[in-house]
C-alpha positions in Angstrom: 105.7 81.4 104.4 104.5 82.6 101.0 102.2 79.6 100.6 99.7 81.6 102.9 99.8 84.7 101.1 97.3 85.5 98.0 97.4 87.9 95.0 94.2 88.8 93.3 94.8 89.7 89.7 92.2 91.8 88.2 91.5 92.0 84.3 88.6 92.1 81.9 90.7 91.1 79.3 91.1 87.6 80.0 94.1 86.9 77.7 96.0 89.5 79.9 94.1 88.1 83.1 95.9 84.5 82.1 99.2 86.1 80.9 99.9 88.1 84.6 98.6 84.9 86.4 100.8 82.9 84.4 104.0 84.3 84.9 103.3 84.9 88.7 102.7 81.2 88.9 105.7 80.3 87.0 108.1 82.3 89.2 106.4 81.2 92.3 104.1 78.0 91.8 103.2 77.6 95.6 101.7 81.1 95.4 97.3 81.2 95.8 96.5 83.5 92.6 92.8 84.7 92.7 91.5 85.9 89.5 88.4 88.5 89.1 87.2 90.0 85.6 85.6 93.1 86.8 85.7 95.4 89.6 82.6 94.4 91.7 83.3 90.5 91.8 87.4 91.5 93.0 85.4 93.2 95.6 84.1 90.3 96.5 86.6 88.0 96.6 89.1 90.7 98.5 86.3 90.8 101.2 85.8 86.8 101.5 89.8 85.8 100.8 91.8 89.2 102.4 94.5 89.1 99.5 98.1 90.1 100.6 98.1 92.3 97.2 96.3 93.1 94.4 96.8 93.7 90.7 94.1 95.2 89.0 93.7 97.0 85.3 92.4 100.2 85.5 89.8 100.8 82.7 87.3 98.3 83.2 83.5 98.3 82.3 81.0 99.4 85.0 83.7 99.9 87.7 87.4 101.3 87.2 90.6 99.5 89.1 91.0 103.5 90.9 87.0 102.8 92.1 87.3 99.3 93.2 91.0 100.3 95.3 88.7 103.9 96.7 86.0 101.0 97.9 88.5 98.5 99.5 90.5 101.5 101.1 86.4 102.7 102.4 86.2 99.7 104.1 88.0 98.9 107.1 88.3 94.8 106.5 90.1 95.6 103.0 92.2 99.1 103.8 95.4 97.5 104.5 95.4 95.4 101.3 
């Protein structure tokens, strides 16, 4: 059932983050959509929440989306996301 799936959206631009989340919620209202404004927060959320999918900006301060994905893939708990 789709209600059990979670999507994590990561973007340091709050307007972009809200737009992406809004589009997803408009089309699949019962889907649990999580938000993070940077890679470090996204790592913590992903480890705790175990989303089915992560949609991320590539260029963010401190940790890029690519760096975040590499860290997620290197951890056993999050490597399958």
